[in-house]
All heavy atoms as a GROMACS GRO file, in nm:
protein
  532
    1MET      N    1  -0.720  -1.041   0.137
    1MET     CA    2  -0.812  -0.952   0.208
    1MET      C    3  -0.846  -1.018   0.347
    1MET      O    4  -0.862  -1.142   0.354
    1MET     CB    5  -0.943  -0.943   0.126
    1MET     CG    6  -1.043  -0.857   0.189
    1MET     SD    7  -1.171  -0.806   0.071
    1MET     CE    8  -1.278  -0.954   0.071
    2GLU      N    9  -0.850  -0.935   0.446
    2GLU     CA   10  -0.881  -0.987   0.576
    2GLU      C   11  -1.023  -0.964   0.616
    2GLU      O   12  -1.075  -0.854   0.602
    2GLU     CB   13  -0.788  -0.920   0.681
    2GLU     CG   14  -0.641  -0.952   0.657
    2GLU     CD   15  -0.562  -0.950   0.780
    2GLU    OE1   16  -0.610  -0.994   0.882
    2GLU    OE2   17  -0.449  -0.909   0.770
    3ALA      N   18  -1.093  -1.069   0.651
    3ALA     CA   19  -1.231  -1.055   0.696
    3ALA      C   20  -1.238  -0.994   0.830
    3ALA      O   21  -1.173  -1.034   0.927
    3ALA     CB   22  -1.302  -1.192   0.695
    4PRO      N   23  -1.333  -0.895   0.849
    4PRO     CA   24  -1.346  -0.837   0.985
    4PRO      C   25  -1.381  -0.940   1.087
    4PRO      O   26  -1.464  -1.029   1.067
    4PRO     CB   27  -1.461  -0.736   0.968
    4PRO     CG   28  -1.463  -0.703   0.816
    4PRO     CD   29  -1.419  -0.828   0.750
    5GLY      N   30  -1.318  -0.935   1.201
    5GLY     CA   31  -1.341  -1.030   1.312
    5GLY      C   32  -1.268  -1.160   1.297
    5GLY      O   33  -1.257  -1.230   1.400
    6ARG      N   34  -1.222  -1.196   1.187
    6ARG     CA   35  -1.150  -1.324   1.165
    6ARG      C   36  -1.005  -1.302   1.119
    6ARG      O   37  -0.916  -1.374   1.157
    6ARG     CB   38  -1.222  -1.415   1.072
    6ARG     CG   39  -1.150  -1.541   1.032
    6ARG     CD   40  -1.240  -1.654   1.017
    6ARG     NE   41  -1.164  -1.777   0.967
    6ARG     CZ   42  -1.090  -1.851   1.033
    6ARG    NH1   43  -1.071  -1.827   1.164
    6ARG    NH2   44  -1.027  -1.953   0.978
    7GLY      N   45  -0.991  -1.212   1.032
    7GLY     CA   46  -0.855  -1.190   0.977
    7GLY      C   47  -0.824  -1.279   0.855
    7GLY      O   48  -0.907  -1.362   0.815
    8ASP      N   49  -0.710  -1.271   0.802
    8ASP     CA   50  -0.668  -1.351   0.695
    8ASP      C   51  -0.651  -1.498   0.736
    8ASP      O   52  -0.613  -1.527   0.850
    8ASP     CB   53  -0.536  -1.296   0.631
    8ASP     CG   54  -0.503  -1.368   0.508
    8ASP    OD1   55  -0.566  -1.344   0.404
    8ASP    OD2   56  -0.397  -1.445   0.506
    9THR      N   57  -0.675  -1.593   0.644
    9THR     CA   58  -0.664  -1.734   0.674
    9THR      C   59  -0.524  -1.768   0.726
    9THR      O   60  -0.509  -1.852   0.806
    9THR     CB   61  -0.695  -1.813   0.543
    9THR    OG1   62  -0.829  -1.784   0.506
    9THR    CG2   63  -0.689  -1.962   0.574
   10VAL      N   64  -0.419  -1.705   0.668
   10VAL     CA   65  -0.286  -1.737   0.707
   10VAL      C   66  -0.259  -1.709   0.860
   10VAL      O   67  -0.172  -1.774   0.919
   10VAL     CB   68  -0.181  -1.660   0.618
   10VAL    CG1   69  -0.166  -1.517   0.667
   10VAL    CG2   70  -0.045  -1.724   0.626
   11ARG      N   71  -0.345  -1.629   0.918
   11ARG     CA   72  -0.323  -1.601   1.064
   11ARG      C   73  -0.352  -1.730   1.146
   11ARG      O   74  -0.315  -1.741   1.262
   11ARG     CB   75  -0.426  -1.494   1.113
   11ARG     CG   76  -0.386  -1.357   1.070
   11ARG     CD   77  -0.487  -1.257   1.119
   11ARG     NE   78  -0.462  -1.123   1.078
   11ARG     CZ   79  -0.387  -1.037   1.150
   11ARG    NH1   80  -0.334  -1.073   1.263
   11ARG    NH2   81  -0.370  -0.915   1.100
   12HIS      N   82  -0.427  -1.826   1.084
   12HIS     CA   83  -0.473  -1.943   1.161
   12HIS      C   84  -0.393  -2.069   1.119
   12HIS      O   85  -0.428  -2.177   1.156
   12HIS     CB   86  -0.622  -1.961   1.135
   12HIS     CG   87  -0.702  -1.841   1.172
   12HIS    ND1   88  -0.740  -1.812   1.307
   12HIS    CD2   89  -0.749  -1.740   1.104
   12HIS    CE1   90  -0.806  -1.703   1.305
   12HIS    NE2   91  -0.806  -1.655   1.189
   13LEU      N   92  -0.285  -2.052   1.030
   13LEU     CA   93  -0.213  -2.165   0.984
   13LEU      C   94  -0.090  -2.190   1.077
   13LEU      O   95  -0.029  -2.101   1.127
   13LEU     CB   96  -0.154  -2.140   0.841
   13LEU     CG   97  -0.267  -2.122   0.736
   13LEU    CD1   98  -0.201  -2.086   0.600
   13LEU    CD2   99  -0.344  -2.251   0.717
   14PRO      N  100  -0.058  -2.318   1.104
   14PRO     CA  101   0.058  -2.351   1.184
   14PRO      C  102   0.186  -2.309   1.107
   14PRO      O  103   0.174  -2.292   0.983
   14PRO     CB  104   0.045  -2.501   1.206
   14PRO     CG  105  -0.058  -2.552   1.110
   14PRO     CD  106  -0.136  -2.432   1.056
   15PRO      N  107   0.294  -2.307   1.163
   15PRO     CA  108   0.327  -2.356   1.301
   15PRO      C  109   0.296  -2.253   1.406
   15PRO      O  110   0.302  -2.132   1.384
   15PRO     CB  111   0.475  -2.386   1.296
   15PRO     CG  112   0.526  -2.282   1.198
   15PRO     CD  113   0.416  -2.266   1.099
   16PHE      N  114   0.256  -2.302   1.523
   16PHE     CA  115   0.237  -2.223   1.643
   16PHE      C  116   0.343  -2.267   1.744
   16PHE      O  117   0.378  -2.379   1.744
   16PHE     CB  118   0.093  -2.241   1.704
   16PHE     CG  119  -0.018  -2.191   1.614
   16PHE    CD1  120  -0.088  -2.276   1.537
   16PHE    CD2  121  -0.050  -2.063   1.616
   16PHE    CE1  122  -0.193  -2.231   1.453
   16PHE    CE2  123  -0.151  -2.007   1.532
   16PHE     CZ  124  -0.228  -2.097   1.456
   17GLY      N  125   0.377  -2.178   1.832
   17GLY     CA  126   0.460  -2.214   1.942
   17GLY      C  127   0.380  -2.313   2.028
   17GLY      O  128   0.264  -2.321   2.031
   18GLU      N  129   0.458  -2.391   2.110
   18GLU     CA  130   0.393  -2.494   2.194
   18GLU      C  131   0.293  -2.431   2.291
   18GLU      O  132   0.326  -2.337   2.360
   18GLU     CB  133   0.499  -2.567   2.274
   18GLU     CG  134   0.442  -2.686   2.341
   18GLU     CD  135   0.548  -2.773   2.406
   18GLU    OE1  136   0.661  -2.783   2.347
   18GLU    OE2  137   0.528  -2.835   2.509
   19GLY      N  138   0.170  -2.474   2.280
   19GLY     CA  139   0.066  -2.422   2.368
   19GLY      C  140   0.006  -2.287   2.325
   19GLY      O  141  -0.069  -2.233   2.394
   20VAL      N  142   0.048  -2.238   2.211
   20VAL     CA  143   0.002  -2.108   2.164
   20VAL      C  144  -0.091  -2.127   2.052
   20VAL      O  145  -0.055  -2.188   1.950
   20VAL     CB  146   0.126  -2.019   2.124
   20VAL    CG1  147   0.076  -1.878   2.075
   20VAL    CG2  148   0.221  -2.002   2.241
   21THR      N  149  -0.214  -2.070   2.054
   21THR     CA  150  -0.306  -2.077   1.941
   21THR      C  151  -0.357  -1.935   1.903
   21THR      O  152  -0.452  -1.930   1.823
   21THR     CB  153  -0.424  -2.162   1.985
   21THR    OG1  154  -0.485  -2.114   2.100
   21THR    CG2  155  -0.379  -2.305   2.006
   22ALA      N  156  -0.305  -1.827   1.959
   22ALA     CA  157  -0.346  -1.695   1.922
   22ALA      C  158  -0.321  -1.674   1.773
   22ALA      O  159  -0.209  -1.700   1.728
   22ALA     CB  160  -0.281  -1.592   2.007
   23PRO      N  161  -0.414  -1.616   1.700
   23PRO     CA  162  -0.392  -1.593   1.558
   23PRO      C  163  -0.263  -1.520   1.525
   23PRO      O  164  -0.197  -1.553   1.428
   23PRO     CB  165  -0.515  -1.516   1.509
   23PRO     CG  166  -0.621  -1.554   1.609
   23PRO     CD  167  -0.548  -1.579   1.734
   24GLU      N  168  -0.233  -1.418   1.601
   24GLU     CA  169  -0.112  -1.336   1.568
   24GLU      C  170   0.017  -1.415   1.598
   24GLU      O  171   0.126  -1.373   1.569
   24GLU     CB  172  -0.118  -1.208   1.647
   24GLU     CG  173  -0.217  -1.108   1.590
   24GLU     CD  174  -0.359  -1.147   1.622
   24GLU    OE1  175  -0.388  -1.216   1.720
   24GLU    OE2  176  -0.450  -1.102   1.542
   25ALA      N  177   0.003  -1.531   1.669
   25ALA     CA  178   0.121  -1.608   1.703
   25ALA      C  179   0.159  -1.720   1.589
   25ALA      O  180   0.255  -1.788   1.609
   25ALA     CB  181   0.103  -1.679   1.835
   26SER      N  182   0.081  -1.723   1.486
   26SER     CA  183   0.110  -1.812   1.378
   26SER      C  184   0.246  -1.781   1.316
   26SER      O  185   0.268  -1.668   1.276
   26SER     CB  186   0.000  -1.805   1.272
   26SER     OG  187   0.052  -1.861   1.149
   27GLY      N  188   0.334  -1.883   1.315
   27GLY     CA  189   0.466  -1.856   1.255
   27GLY      C  190   0.462  -1.815   1.113
   27GLY      O  191   0.537  -1.728   1.063
   28MET      N  192   0.368  -1.871   1.037
   28MET     CA  193   0.348  -1.842   0.899
   28MET      C  194   0.303  -1.692   0.882
   28MET      O  195   0.359  -1.616   0.802
   28MET     CB  196   0.247  -1.934   0.829
   28MET     CG  197   0.218  -1.907   0.688
   28MET     SD  198   0.359  -1.943   0.581
   28MET     CE  199   0.350  -2.122   0.586
   29HIS      N  200   0.213  -1.647   0.967
   29HIS     CA  201   0.167  -1.510   0.962
   29HIS      C  202   0.283  -1.412   0.999
   29HIS      O  203   0.300  -1.314   0.930
   29HIS     CB  204   0.045  -1.490   1.060
   29HIS     CG  205   0.002  -1.347   1.064
   29HIS    ND1  206   0.037  -1.267   1.164
   29HIS    CD2  207  -0.078  -1.276   0.980
   29HIS    CE1  208  -0.019  -1.145   1.138
   29HIS    NE2  209  -0.089  -1.152   1.026
   30VAL      N  210   0.362  -1.443   1.101
   30VAL     CA  211   0.466  -1.361   1.143
   30VAL      C  212   0.569  -1.355   1.020
   30VAL      O  213   0.619  -1.240   0.994
   30VAL     CB  214   0.534  -1.415   1.273
   30VAL    CG1  215   0.665  -1.333   1.302
   30VAL    CG2  216   0.438  -1.402   1.384
   31PHE      N  217   0.600  -1.465   0.960
   31PHE     CA  218   0.689  -1.460   0.851
   31PHE      C  219   0.642  -1.382   0.728
   31PHE      O  220   0.718  -1.299   0.675
   31PHE     CB  221   0.722  -1.604   0.809
   31PHE     CG  222   0.807  -1.614   0.680
   31PHE    CD1  223   0.946  -1.590   0.685
   31PHE    CD2  224   0.753  -1.659   0.559
   31PHE    CE1  225   1.025  -1.600   0.576
   31PHE    CE2  226   0.831  -1.669   0.448
   31PHE     CZ  227   0.969  -1.639   0.460
   32LEU      N  228   0.520  -1.402   0.683
   32LEU     CA  229   0.472  -1.336   0.566
   32LEU      C  230   0.430  -1.193   0.585
   32LEU      O  231   0.428  -1.116   0.491
   32LEU     CB  232   0.348  -1.414   0.511
   32LEU     CG  233   0.374  -1.555   0.461
   32LEU    CD1  234   0.247  -1.621   0.423
   32LEU    CD2  235   0.471  -1.550   0.343
   33CYS      N  236   0.405  -1.152   0.708
   33CYS     CA  237   0.343  -1.023   0.732
   33CYS      C  238   0.434  -0.928   0.813
   33CYS      O  239   0.389  -0.825   0.865
   33CYS     CB  240   0.206  -1.030   0.795
   33CYS     SG  241   0.089  -1.120   0.690
   34ALA      N  242   0.558  -0.969   0.828
   34ALA     CA  243   0.645  -0.886   0.914
   34ALA      C  244   0.654  -0.747   0.854
   34ALA      O  245   0.676  -0.727   0.739
   34ALA     CB  246   0.786  -0.953   0.911
   35GLY      N  247   0.644  -0.646   0.941
   35GLY     CA  248   0.655  -0.509   0.902
   35GLY      C  249   0.536  -0.450   0.832
   35GLY      O  250   0.540  -0.336   0.790
   36LYS      N  251   0.426  -0.531   0.819
   36LYS     CA  252   0.307  -0.482   0.758
   36LYS      C  253   0.204  -0.437   0.862
   36LYS      O  254   0.205  -0.487   0.972
   36LYS     CB  255   0.246  -0.588   0.665
   36LYS     CG  256   0.338  -0.630   0.553
   36LYS     CD  257   0.278  -0.746   0.471
   36LYS     CE  258   0.373  -0.796   0.372
   36LYS     NZ  259   0.326  -0.915   0.300
   37ALA      N  260   0.114  -0.354   0.821
   37ALA     CA  261   0.007  -0.310   0.905
   37ALA      C  262  -0.128  -0.347   0.833
   37ALA      O  263  -0.137  -0.342   0.711
   37ALA     CB  264   0.007  -0.166   0.932
   38SER      N  265  -0.230  -0.373   0.916
   38SER     CA  266  -0.361  -0.414   0.856
   38SER      C  267  -0.471  -0.318   0.907
   38SER      O  268  -0.458  -0.273   1.024
   38SER     CB  269  -0.404  -0.560   0.890
   38SER     OG  270  -0.313  -0.652   0.836
   39ILE      N  271  -0.567  -0.295   0.824
   39ILE     CA  272  -0.684  -0.210   0.864
   39ILE      C  273  -0.807  -0.262   0.791
   39ILE      O  274  -0.792  -0.318   0.678
   39ILE     CB  275  -0.653  -0.064   0.829
   39ILE    CG1  276  -0.776   0.023   0.878
   39ILE    CG2  277  -0.624  -0.049   0.682
   39ILE    CD1  278  -0.737   0.174   0.860
   40THR      N  279  -0.924  -0.250   0.849
   40THR     CA  280  -1.045  -0.281   0.778
   40THR      C  281  -1.120  -0.157   0.750
   40THR      O  282  -1.136  -0.068   0.831
   40THR     CB  283  -1.137  -0.375   0.869
   40THR    OG1  284  -1.065  -0.490   0.902
   40THR    CG2  285  -1.265  -0.408   0.802
   41ILE      N  286  -1.157  -0.140   0.624
   41ILE     CA  287  -1.226  -0.020   0.572
   41ILE      C  288  -1.354  -0.061   0.507
   41ILE      O  289  -1.348  -0.148   0.411
   41ILE     CB  290  -1.140   0.067   0.481
   41ILE    CG1  291  -1.012   0.112   0.553
   41ILE    CG2  292  -1.220   0.192   0.433
   41ILE    CD1  293  -0.910   0.177   0.460
   42ASN      N  294  -1.468  -0.001   0.539
   42ASN     CA  295  -1.588  -0.030   0.469
   42ASN      C  296  -1.599   0.068   0.346
   42ASN      O  297  -1.634   0.182   0.354
   42ASN     CB  298  -1.707  -0.005   0.557
   42ASN     CG  299  -1.840  -0.042   0.492
   42ASN    OD1  300  -1.852  -0.062   0.376
   42ASN    ND2  301  -1.943  -0.064   0.576
   43LEU      N  302  -1.563   0.004   0.228
   43LEU     CA  303  -1.572   0.089   0.105
   43LEU      C  304  -1.707   0.117   0.053
   43LEU      O  305  -1.726   0.193  -0.038
   43LEU     CB  306  -1.488   0.019  -0.006
   43LEU     CG  307  -1.338   0.002   0.025
   43LEU    CD1  308  -1.266  -0.074  -0.079
   43LEU    CD2  309  -1.272   0.142   0.044
   44GLY      N  310  -1.807   0.054   0.122
   44GLY     CA  311  -1.950   0.086   0.083
   44GLY      C  312  -2.000   0.217   0.144
   44GLY      O  313  -2.104   0.258   0.112
   45GLN      N  314  -1.915   0.273   0.231
   45GLN     CA  315  -1.959   0.404   0.288
   45GLN      C  316  -1.864   0.512   0.248
   45GLN      O  317  -1.744   0.491   0.221
   45GLN     CB  318  -1.955   0.396   0.447
   45GLN     CG  319  -2.049   0.296   0.500
   45GLN     CD  320  -2.041   0.298   0.654
   45GLN    OE1  321  -1.959   0.360   0.718
   45GLN    NE2  322  -2.134   0.225   0.716
   46GLU      N  323  -1.921   0.633   0.232
   46GLU     CA  324  -1.839   0.749   0.181
   46GLU      C  325  -1.718   0.767   0.272
   46GLU      O  326  -1.609   0.798   0.225
   46GLU     CB  327  -1.921   0.871   0.173
   46GLU     CG  328  -1.850   0.994   0.120
   46GLU     CD  329  -1.794   0.976  -0.026
   46GLU    OE1  330  -1.861   0.910  -0.107
   46GLU    OE2  331  -1.685   1.029  -0.044
   47GLN      N  332  -1.737   0.757   0.404
   47GLN     CA  333  -1.628   0.782   0.500
   47GLN      C  334  -1.520   0.678   0.472
   47GLN      O  335  -1.396   0.713   0.481
   47GLN     CB  336  -1.679   0.770   0.640
   47GLN     CG  337  -1.576   0.795   0.748
   47GLN     CD  338  -1.634   0.783   0.891
   47GLN    OE1  339  -1.750   0.739   0.906
   47GLN    NE2  340  -1.556   0.822   0.993
   48GLY      N  341  -1.547   0.556   0.446
   48GLY     CA  342  -1.447   0.454   0.420
   48GLY      C  343  -1.376   0.479   0.289
   48GLY      O  344  -1.255   0.459   0.272
   49GLN      N  345  -1.449   0.532   0.189
   49GLN     CA  346  -1.388   0.564   0.056
   49GLN      C  347  -1.288   0.677   0.071
   49GLN      O  348  -1.177   0.670   0.016
   49GLN     CB  349  -1.500   0.597  -0.046
   49GLN     CG  350  -1.586   0.484  -0.080
   49GLN     CD  351  -1.704   0.523  -0.161
   49GLN    OE1  352  -1.706   0.629  -0.218
   49GLN    NE2  353  -1.809   0.436  -0.161
   50GLU      N  354  -1.325   0.779   0.149
   50GLU     CA  355  -1.235   0.896   0.167
   50GLU      C  356  -1.113   0.849   0.246
   50GLU      O  357  -1.002   0.892   0.212
   50GLU     CB  358  -1.312   1.003   0.249
   50GLU     CG  359  -1.226   1.123   0.277
   50GLU     CD  360  -1.163   1.190   0.149
   50GLU    OE1  361  -1.225   1.180   0.044
   50GLU    OE2  362  -1.049   1.243   0.165
   51LEU      N  363  -1.128   0.766   0.350
   51LEU     CA  364  -1.012   0.716   0.423
   51LEU      C  365  -0.918   0.634   0.330
   51LEU      O  366  -0.796   0.654   0.336
   51LEU     CB  367  -1.056   0.631   0.540
   51LEU     CG  368  -0.949   0.563   0.622
   51LEU    CD1  369  -0.850   0.662   0.680
   51LEU    CD2  370  -1.011   0.475   0.734
   52ALA      N  371  -0.975   0.548   0.248
   52ALA     CA  372  -0.887   0.474   0.155
   52ALA      C  373  -0.813   0.566   0.061
   52ALA      O  374  -0.699   0.541   0.031
   52ALA     CB  375  -0.973   0.379   0.075
   53ARG      N  376  -0.877   0.671   0.013
   53ARG     CA  377  -0.808   0.768  -0.078
   53ARG      C  378  -0.689   0.835  -0.007
   53ARG      O  379  -0.580   0.848  -0.056
   53ARG     CB  380  -0.906   0.874  -0.125
   53ARG     CG  381  -1.004   0.820  -0.228
   53ARG     CD  382  -1.090   0.942  -0.289
   53ARG     NE  383  -1.203   0.887  -0.355
   53ARG     CZ  384  -1.328   0.875  -0.297
   53ARG    NH1  385  -1.350   0.926  -0.182
   53ARG    NH2  386  -1.424   0.825  -0.365
   54ARG      N  387  -0.719   0.876   0.119
   54ARG     CA  388  -0.612   0.946   0.193
   54ARG      C  389  -0.491   0.858   0.227
   54ARG      O  390  -0.376   0.894   0.217
   54ARG     CB  391  -0.665   1.006   0.324
   54ARG     CG  392  -0.749   1.131   0.304
   54ARG     CD  393  -0.786   1.203   0.434
   54ARG     NE  394  -0.898   1.125   0.495
   54ARG     CZ  395  -0.903   1.088   0.623
   54ARG    NH1  396  -0.810   1.128   0.708
   54ARG    NH2  397  -1.007   1.021   0.671
   55LEU      N  398  -0.522   0.729   0.262
   55LEU     CA  399  -0.418   0.632   0.287
   55LEU      C  400  -0.334   0.602   0.161
   55LEU      O  401  -0.218   0.594   0.164
   55LEU     CB  402  -0.473   0.505   0.346
   55LEU     CG  403  -0.530   0.520   0.488
   55LEU    CD1  404  -0.603   0.393   0.528
   55LEU    CD2  405  -0.412   0.544   0.589
   56ALA      N  406  -0.409   0.584   0.050
   56ALA     CA  407  -0.338   0.558  -0.076
   56ALA      C  408  -0.245   0.667  -0.122
   56ALA      O  409  -0.135   0.645  -0.171
   56ALA     CB  410  -0.439   0.532  -0.188
   57VAL      N  411  -0.285   0.791  -0.100
   57VAL     CA  412  -0.199   0.906  -0.138
   57VAL      C  413  -0.070   0.904  -0.058
   57VAL      O  414   0.039   0.941  -0.110
   57VAL     CB  415  -0.275   1.043  -0.120
   57VAL    CG1  416  -0.183   1.161  -0.128
   57VAL    CG2  417  -0.385   1.049  -0.221
   58ALA      N  418  -0.075   0.868   0.070
   58ALA     CA  419   0.041   0.871   0.156
   58ALA      C  420   0.126   0.746   0.146
   58ALA      O  421   0.231   0.737   0.206
   58ALA     CB  422  -0.004   0.898   0.301
   59ALA      N  423   0.079   0.639   0.079
   59ALA     CA  424   0.144   0.506   0.080
   59ALA      C  425   0.254   0.499  -0.020
   59ALA      O  426   0.246   0.562  -0.132
   59ALA     CB  427   0.041   0.399   0.054
   60ASP      N  428   0.350   0.412   0.005
   60ASP     CA  429   0.456   0.383  -0.095
   60ASP      C  430   0.397   0.278  -0.194
   60ASP      O  431   0.432   0.287  -0.310
   60ASP     CB  432   0.582   0.325  -0.026
   60ASP     CG  433   0.645   0.424   0.063
   60ASP    OD1  434   0.649   0.542   0.031
   60ASP    OD2  435   0.704   0.380   0.168
   61VAL      N  436   0.315   0.183  -0.147
   61VAL     CA  437   0.261   0.078  -0.231
   61VAL      C  438   0.117   0.055  -0.186
   61VAL      O  439   0.090   0.056  -0.066
   61VAL     CB  440   0.343  -0.050  -0.213
   61VAL    CG1  441   0.281  -0.167  -0.293
   61VAL    CG2  442   0.483  -0.034  -0.255
   62VAL      N  443   0.029   0.038  -0.277
   62VAL     CA  444  -0.105  -0.002  -0.255
   62VAL      C  445  -0.134  -0.136  -0.330
   62VAL      O  446  -0.119  -0.142  -0.449
   62VAL     CB  447  -0.211   0.104  -0.299
   62VAL    CG1  448  -0.354   0.058  -0.279
   62VAL    CG2  449  -0.182   0.230  -0.222
   63LEU      N  450  -0.172  -0.241  -0.256
   63LEU     CA  451  -0.215  -0.364  -0.318
   63LEU      C  452  -0.364  -0.386  -0.302
   63LEU      O  453  -0.423  -0.360  -0.198
   63LEU     CB  454  -0.145  -0.483  -0.253
   63LEU     CG  455   0.011  -0.481  -0.260
   63LEU    CD1  456   0.071  -0.596  -0.174
   63LEU    CD2  457   0.058  -0.487  -0.400
   64GLU      N  458  -0.432  -0.427  -0.410
   64GLU     CA  459  -0.572  -0.453  -0.408
   64GLU      C  460  -0.602  -0.586  -0.453
   64GLU      O  461  -0.540  -0.637  -0.553
   64GLU     CB  462  -0.637  -0.348  -0.499
   64GLU     CG  463  -0.784  -0.360  -0.526
   64GLU     CD  464  -0.814  -0.459  -0.637
   64GLU    OE1  465  -0.754  -0.444  -0.744
   64GLU    OE2  466  -0.901  -0.540  -0.618
   65ALA      N  467  -0.683  -0.665  -0.373
   65ALA     CA  468  -0.703  -0.802  -0.408
   65ALA      C  469  -0.853  -0.834  -0.420
   65ALA      O  470  -0.895  -0.946  -0.399
   65ALA     CB  471  -0.641  -0.895  -0.302
   66LEU      N  472  -0.930  -0.730  -0.453
   66LEU     CA  473  -1.075  -0.756  -0.462
   66LEU      C  474  -1.120  -0.819  -0.592
   66LEU      O  475  -1.227  -0.878  -0.599
   66LEU     CB  476  -1.149  -0.618  -0.441
   66LEU     CG  477  -1.123  -0.553  -0.306
   66LEU    CD1  478  -1.189  -0.418  -0.307
   66LEU    CD2  479  -1.173  -0.639  -0.195
   67GLY      N  480  -1.043  -0.807  -0.699
   67GLY     CA  481  -1.078  -0.862  -0.823
   67GLY      C  482  -1.171  -0.769  -0.899
   67GLY      O  483  -1.219  -0.669  -0.846
   68PRO      N  484  -1.210  -0.804  -1.026
   68PRO     CA  485  -1.292  -0.723  -1.101
   68PRO      C  486  -1.438  -0.727  -1.054
   68PRO      O  487  -1.476  -0.825  -0.981
   68PRO     CB  488  -1.295  -0.779  -1.241
   68PRO     CG  489  -1.245  -0.920  -1.220
   68PRO     CD  490  -1.161  -0.920  -1.094
   69ALA      N  491  -1.517  -0.620  -1.070
   69ALA     CA  492  -1.653  -0.619  -1.036
   69ALA      C  493  -1.728  -0.724  -1.114
   69ALA      O  494  -1.694  -0.752  -1.232
   69ALA     CB  495  -1.714  -0.481  -1.060
   70PRO      N  496  -1.830  -0.786  -1.057
   70PRO     CA  497  -1.908  -0.882  -1.137
   70PRO      C  498  -1.977  -0.823  -1.255
   70PRO      O  499  -2.022  -0.705  -1.244
   70PRO     CB  500  -2.008  -0.940  -1.035
   70PRO     CG  501  -2.001  -0.846  -0.919
   70PRO     CD  502  -1.875  -0.768  -0.927
   71THR      N  503  -1.995  -0.900  -1.360
   71THR     CA  504  -2.067  -0.850  -1.480
   71THR      C  505  -2.213  -0.854  -1.446
   71THR      O  506  -2.270  -0.952  -1.406
   71THR     CB  507  -2.031  -0.948  -1.596
   71THR    OG1  508  -1.892  -0.949  -1.619
   71THR    CG2  509  -2.099  -0.893  -1.724
   72PRO      N  510  -2.280  -0.742  -1.475
   72PRO     CA  511  -2.430  -0.737  -1.444
   72PRO      C  512  -2.500  -0.838  -1.538
   72PRO      O  513  -2.467  -0.855  -1.650
   72PRO     CB  514  -2.471  -0.594  -1.479
   72PRO     CG  515  -2.346  -0.516  -1.500
   72PRO     CD  516  -2.237  -0.615  -1.521
   73VAL      N  517  -2.605  -0.902  -1.480
   73VAL     CA  518  -2.687  -0.993  -1.554
   73VAL      C  519  -2.790  -0.913  -1.635
   73VAL      O  520  -2.851  -0.822  -1.580
   73VAL     CB  521  -2.760  -1.087  -1.455
   73VAL    CG1  522  -2.854  -1.183  -1.531
   73VAL    CG2  523  -2.662  -1.164  -1.377
   74LYS      N  524  -2.806  -0.940  -1.761
   74LYS     CA  525  -2.900  -0.868  -1.846
   74LYS      C  526  -3.030  -0.943  -1.866
   74LYS      O  527  -3.037  -1.056  -1.866
   74LYS     CB  528  -2.835  -0.836  -1.978
   74LYS     CG  529  -2.715  -0.747  -1.967
   74LYS     CD  530  -2.657  -0.715  -2.103
   74LYS     CE  531  -2.535  -0.625  -2.086
   74LYS     NZ  532  -2.473  -0.586  -2.205
   0.00000   0.00000   0.00000
């Protein structure tokens, strides 16, 4: 999952080209994420939920890495 404003941790991992520190220039990020697109959606809002549904219907693959919802404390 990519945090808004920071991105995935792998964006900040070396190797970088000489004198290059831009997150998108991480060699590891380029290797692992080639051909992928990223988007941030606020699933806490109805508009975000609807966008996620529309994107999922049109997608070949949907990966979710949020994990199970926490168990409510009784």
